[in-house]
C-alpha positions in Angstrom: -0.4 0.0 -0.3 1.4 3.6 -1.2 2.1 5.9 1.5 -0.1 8.5 -0.3 -3.1 5.6 -0.9 -3.1 6.1 3.2 -3.0 10.1 2.4 -5.8 9.6 0.7 -8.2 8.1 3.0 -7.6 10.5 5.2 -10.4 12.4 7.3 -11.1 16.0 8.3 -10.9 15.5 12.7 -14.9 16.3 12.8 -15.3 14.4 9.9 -17.3 10.4 11.0 -14.9 7.2 9.9 -15.2 6.1 6.9 -17.6 2.4 6.5 -16.3 -0.7 6.7 -16.5 -2.6 4.2 -14.9 -5.9 3.2 -12.9 -6.4 -0.6 -12.8 -8.9 -2.8 -9.3 -8.2 -4.9 -7.8 -11.1 -7.8 -5.2 -10.6 -9.1 -4.7 -11.5 -14.0 -2.6 -14.4 -14.7 -4.5 -16.2 -18.2 -5.3 -19.5 -17.9 -3.2 -19.7 -13.8 -6.5 -17.6 -12.8 -8.8 -20.8 -12.1 -7.0 -21.4 -9.5 -8.8 -18.0 -7.7 -11.6 -19.6 -8.7 -11.1 -23.1 -6.8 -9.9 -20.7 -3.3 -13.7 -18.7 -4.0 -15.1 -22.5 -4.5 -14.3 -24.1 -1.0 -15.0 -20.1 0.9 -18.6 -21.2 -0.3 -18.5 -24.4 2.2 -16.0 -22.8 4.7 -18.6 -19.0 5.2 -22.0 -20.1 6.8 -23.7 -17.8 3.7 -25.9 -17.2 2.1 -24.8 -13.8 1.3 -22.0 -13.2 -0.1 -19.0 -11.9 2.5 -17.6 -8.8 0.0 -19.3 -5.6 -0.3 -16.3 -4.6 -2.8 -14.5 -6.8 -6.0 -12.0 -5.4 -7.2 -10.5 -7.0 -10.7 -7.1 -7.7 -12.9 -5.9 -9.2 -15.9 -8.8 -12.7 -16.1 -9.1 -12.2 -12.3 -11.4 -8.4 -14.0 -13.4 -11.3 -15.6 -13.9 -13.5 -12.8 -14.9 -10.8 -10.9 -17.4 -9.5 -13.2 -18.6 -12.9 -12.9 -19.3 -12.8 -9.5 -20.4 -9.2 -9.4 -22.9 -10.6 -12.2 -24.5 -12.9 -9.5 -24.2 -11.5 -6.7 -27.3 -11.2 -5.8 -27.0 -15.4 -5.4 -24.6 -14.9 -2.6 -22.0 -17.2 -2.4 -24.1 -19.7 -5.1 -22.0 -17.2 -7.2 -19.4 -18.9 -6.1 -20.1 -21.9 -7.1 -21.7 -20.5 -10.4 -18.1 -19.0 -10.9 -16.4 -22.7 -10.9 -19.0 -24.5 -13.4 -17.9 -21.8 -15.7 -14.4 -22.7 -15.6 -15.3 -26.3 -15.1 -17.1 -26.3 -19.4 -14.3 -23.7 -20.5 -11.8 -24.2 -23.5 -9.1 -22.3 -25.1 -11.2 -22.6 -27.9 -13.1 -19.9 -26.6 -10.9 -18.0 -25.7 -8.4 -17.2 -28.4 -8.0 -18.6 -31.9 -4.4 -19.5 -33.0 -4.7 -21.2 -37.2 -1.1 -22.9 -37.4 0.6 -23.6 -40.4 1.7 -27.7 -40.8 5.2 -27.7 -42.0 6.2 -31.0 -40.6 7.2 -31.3 -37.4 7.4 -28.3 -35.0 9.9 -25.8 -36.2 11.1 -22.5 -35.1 9.9 -21.3 -38.3 7.1 -22.6 -38.6 6.1 -20.9 -35.4 7.4 -18.0 -36.8 5.4 -17.9 -40.4 2.1 -18.7 -38.1 2.8 -16.3 -35.5 3.5 -13.1 -38.3 0.0 -14.4 -40.1 -1.7 -14.0 -36.8 0.4 -10.3 -36.2 -1.3 -9.1 -39.8 -4.3 -10.2 -39.6 -5.6 -9.6 -35.7 -2.5 -7.3 -34.4 -1.8 -9.7 -31.9 -0.3 -13.5 -31.9 -3.5 -14.4 -31.0 -6.7 -13.8 -32.3 -9.1 -12.5 -28.7 -12.2 -12.2 -30.8 -13.8 -16.3 -28.8 -13.8 -14.6 -25.6 -15.9 -11.1 -26.2 -19.1 -13.7 -27.7 -18.1 -15.6 -24.2 -17.9 -12.8 -22.2 -21.2 -11.3 -23.7 -23.0 -14.5 -23.4 -22.2 -15.3 -19.4 -21.7 -11.9 -17.6 -25.0 -10.2 -17.8 -24.0 -7.1 -17.4 -27.7 -5.9 -17.2 -27.9 -7.6 -13.8 -24.1 -6.1 -12.0 -25.9 -3.3 -12.7 -28.9 -3.9 -10.9 -26.7 -5.7 -8.0 -24.9 -2.0 -7.9 -28.1 -0.4 -7.4 -29.7 -2.3 -5.2 -27.4 -2.0 -2.5 -26.0 -5.6 -2.8 -22.3 -4.7 -3.7 -21.1 -1.7 -3.5 -17.9 -1.3 -6.4 -16.6 -2.6 -8.6 -13.0 -2.2 -10.0 -11.5 -3.1 -13.5 -8.0 -2.2 -14.2 -6.1 -1.9 -17.7 -2.9 -0.3 -18.5 -3.1 3.1 -21.4 -1.1 2.0 -24.2 -1.2 6.0 -24.9 0.1 7.1 -21.8 1.0 5.5 -19.8 -1.2 6.1 -16.7 -2.9 2.5 -15.0 -6.7 3.5 -14.5 -8.8 1.4 -12.2 -12.9 2.3 -13.7 -14.7 1.6 -11.1 -19.2 0.9 -11.2 -21.0 1.8 -7.8 -23.9 3.9 -7.6 -24.0 8.6 -8.4 -21.3 9.8 -6.5 -20.9 6.7 -4.3 -17.4 7.2 -4.6 -15.3 9.7 -6.2 -12.6 9.9 -8.9 -9.4 9.7 -7.5 -5.3 10.6 -9.2 -2.5 9.4 -8.4 1.5 9.8 -10.1 0.7 7.0 -13.2 -2.5 5.6 -12.1 -5.6 7.0 -12.1 -9.2 5.9 -10.8 -13.2 6.8 -12.5 -16.7 6.0 -12.2 -17.6 4.0 -15.5 -20.6 1.5 -16.7 -17.9 -1.5 -16.8 -18.7 -2.7 -20.2 -17.1 -5.9 -22.6 -14.3 -3.1 -23.7 -13.5 -2.6 -20.3 -12.7 -6.2 -19.7 -11.5 -6.7 -23.0 -9.1 -4.0 -22.3 -7.8 -5.4 -18.5 -7.2 -8.7 -19.8 -5.6 -7.8 -22.9 -2.1 -9.5 -22.1 1.0 -8.1 -24.9 1.7 -9.0 -27.6 -0.8 -11.5 -27.1 -4.5 -10.1 -27.7 -4.1 -7.1 -29.2 -5.4 -3.5 -27.2 -8.6 -2.3 -27.0 -9.8 1.1 -27.5 -11.4 2.7 -24.3 -13.0 6.6 -24.3 -11.7 8.4 -21.9 -11.5 12.2 -21.0 -13.3 12.4 -24.0 -10.9 10.7 -26.6 -10.0 8.5 -27.5 -6.9 5.7 -25.4 -6.2 2.6 -26.3 -5.5 0.0 -23.6 -3.9 -3.2 -22.5 -3.5 -6.0 -19.7 -4.3 -4.2 -16.3 -0.8 -6.4 -14.3 1.2 -3.8 -16.8 2.3 -0.4 -14.2 0.4 -1.5 -11.4 2.5 0.0 -8.4 -0.6 -0.5 -6.0 -3.1 -3.2 -6.0 -4.5 -2.6 -2.7 -5.3 0.6 -3.5 -8.9 0.7 -5.5 -10.4 -1.2 -2.7 -9.0 0.8 0.1 -10.5 4.0 -1.5 -13.6 2.2 -1.8 -13.3 2.5 2.1 -12.3 -1.9 2.6 -11.0 -2.3 6.0 -11.3 -6.0 5.7 -9.3 -7.4 2.4 -8.9 -10.6 0.6 -6.5 -10.6 -2.7 -5.7 -14.3 -4.4 -2.6 -13.7 -7.2 -1.6 -16.6 -8.6 2.1 -15.7 -8.8 4.9 -17.6 -9.1 7.7 -18.1 -6.0 8.8 -21.3 -6.3 10.3 -20.5 -9.7 14.1 -19.9 -8.9 13.6 -23.5 -6.9 12.9 -24.4 -9.8 15.7 -22.9 -12.3 18.5 -24.4 -9.5 16.8 -28.0 -10.0 16.6 -28.1 -14.2 20.3 -29.4 -15.7 22.6 -27.0 -16.5 23.8 -25.4 -19.0 22.5 -25.0 -22.7 20.9 -21.3 -23.8 17.7 -20.3 -23.5 14.9 -21.1 -26.2 12.4 -18.1 -27.7 9.6 -19.3 -25.8 11.2 -19.6 -22.6 12.0 -15.9 -23.1 8.4 -15.7 -23.5 7.6 -17.1 -20.7 9.7 -15.0 -18.3 8.6 -12.3 -20.2 5.1 -12.9 -19.4 6.0 -13.4 -15.8 7.1 -10.2 -15.5 4.0 -9.0 -16.8 2.0 -10.4 -14.5 5.1 -10.2 -11.4 2.9 -7.8 -9.3 3.5 -5.7 -6.1 1.4 -7.9 -4.4 3.8 -9.3 -1.4 5.0 -5.9 -1.1 1.9 -4.3 -0.5 1.1 -6.1 1.7 3.2 -6.9 3.7 3.2 -2.3 3.6 -0.1 -3.0 5.0 -0.2 -4.5 7.8 3.1 -2.5 8.8 1.6 0.1 8.6 -2.2 -1.1 10.0 -0.4 -2.9 12.7 1.7 0.7 12.9 -1.3 2.4 14.1 -3.3 -0.3 16.5 -0.1 0.1 18.5 -0.9 3.9 19.0 -2.4 4.7 21.8 -6.1 5.2 22.0 -6.3 9.0 22.1 -3.8 10.0 19.8 -4.7 7.1 17.1 -8.8 8.9 17.6 -7.1 12.2 16.8 -5.3 10.5 13.4 -7.6 10.5 10.0 -6.2 7.8 8.8 -7.4 3.6 9.8 -6.2 -0.5 9.6 -6.9 -1.9 7.3 -7.0 -6.2 7.4 -4.9 -7.7 4.7 -5.1 -11.8 3.8 -3.5 -12.1 0.4 -3.5 -16.3 -0.8 -1.3 -17.2 -3.8 -0.6 -20.8 -4.9 1.4 -23.5 -3.1 3.1 -25.3 -5.9 4.9 -24.1 -9.2 2.5 -23.6 -11.5 4.4 -23.9 -13.9 5.4 -27.6 -13.5 1.8 -28.1 -12.8 1.2 -26.3 -16.7 3.9 -28.9 -17.9 2.1 -32.2 -16.7 -0.8 -31.2 -18.8 0.3 -29.5 -22.1 -1.0 -32.5 -23.4 -4.0 -30.8 -23.5 -3.6 -27.6 -25.6 -4.8 -27.4 -28.6 -3.2 -29.4 -31.5 -2.7 -26.0 -33.3 -1.2 -23.7 -29.6 1.3 -26.8 -28.7 2.8 -26.6 -32.1 3.5 -23.4 -31.2 4.8 -23.4 -28.0 6.7 -27.1 -29.0 8.0 -24.9 -32.6 9.0 -22.1 -30.5 10.9 -24.0 -27.5 8.1 -23.5 -25.2 7.3 -26.8 -24.6 11.2 -28.5 -24.3 12.5 -29.2 -21.2 16.2 -30.2 -22.6 16.9 -26.6 -22.3 18.4 -24.7 -19.6 15.6 -22.9 -17.5 13.4 -26.0 -17.8 12.0 -25.0 -15.2 10.4 -22.5 -16.4 10.2 -24.4 -19.8 5.7 -24.0 -19.7 5.5 -21.1 -18.6 4.0 -19.4 -21.4 2.0 -22.8 -21.6 0.5 -21.9 -18.4 -1.2 -18.1 -19.3 -2.6 -20.2 -22.0 -3.5 -23.7 -20.9 -7.9 -23.1 -20.7 -8.4 -27.1 -20.5 -10.1 -28.7 -18.5 -7.0 -30.9 -16.5 -4.9 -28.8 -16.3 -8.2 -26.3 -14.9 -9.3 -29.1 -12.3 -6.0 -28.7 -10.7 -5.8 -25.3 -10.9 -9.2 -25.2 -9.2 -8.2 -28.3 -6.6 -4.8 -26.6 -5.3 -6.6 -23.4 -4.6 -9.2 -25.3 -2.8 -6.5 -27.2 -0.1 -4.3 -23.3 0.0 -7.8 -21.8 0.7 -8.0 -24.8 3.6 -5.1 -24.6 5.2 -5.4 -20.6 5.6 -9.3 -22.2 6.2 -8.8 -19.9 10.1 -7.8 -17.1 9.3 -10.3 -16.6 5.7 -13.3 -17.4 8.9 -11.4 -14.1 10.7 -11.8 -11.7 8.0 -15.1 -12.8 6.3 -17.6 -14.6 8.8 -18.4 -11.7 10.9 -20.2 -9.6 8.2 -21.2 -6.0 9.0 -24.9 -4.3 8.0 -24.9 -4.7 4.6 -23.4 -2.4 1.4 -27.1 -1.2 0.9 -28.0 0.4 4.3 -24.4 2.0 4.8 -25.2 6.3 4.8 
């Protein structure tokens, strides 16, 4: 949590304390975000229900798709989390992207290069993302989402994206009129908006893989890409929305370094390995640092004498972060056979599935973002459920005692 986020929550000395809200923050990572679905499905069984235990939902990239899906059926309470799991269980790569590969004998770098060159000419990116537009149109009920916010079932939905035009990181948030003012900090800003499919496609536009998406902002058009880029303070939007309890689910890869040490030494990394490393850098969010700073500042506030704490215009925030306990790269390598043939051949041609190379521990890193197939999705969901069970006590402590419904918050 950046210091300016703390300052942004400052109130005049005579102002009432801010409303306590619970927020869910979902980070990005392509197909890897099926892990979040497993955590949330386990959460639905850990809590007494029936209401959804979140007032604020904030998502980045594929995490924004998950957050928006849940928001669109938030009136179903905890059942919305099961609905999300059912959606992912039926998902296939062909419903997310299209790749038409050239076949010139066995997969090789030449055929992969020609395939990708043709894709870029046709779609302005390596993959055709139109199938995802159709999938989201069928899966997400935007009028129902708006009704959930208008009726107070949810306070806010936030979707993040990064502007290629200006370099700023944006949070587009949908709330009731005037319920949350816009804000701006160096390199990042937030504005109210009626969330549409274009915002979701912009947030999920992984650089190079999916084309940039135009959005109309400040009376002009800007081009946007994946919200994971330049995301300096992942918790900021939730805190600005009045959350004092935040569950954040990431899909980071802390095990990559260890895997690299365990693989065969030597060998030049392939083009696919380099591409996977580049994508990991895009999705290498500042989540852990943000969480640690929020916890550190909150501990300091709670340690102050009560009279001093009451005089300060700041408030402590409880944050619980859950991330994979096992390597998602390694898991993807085990299920790479499930990729569509065109995708598998192209990745193989790039050397992205070749464990004989140096840095074999991340050989399937690129595949892990594209593997929207049941074997990998179900494995991720099982891992998410297991990790949620391991954090069961902390999850209950954070979310079980729900404050007054968002509709009653002044």
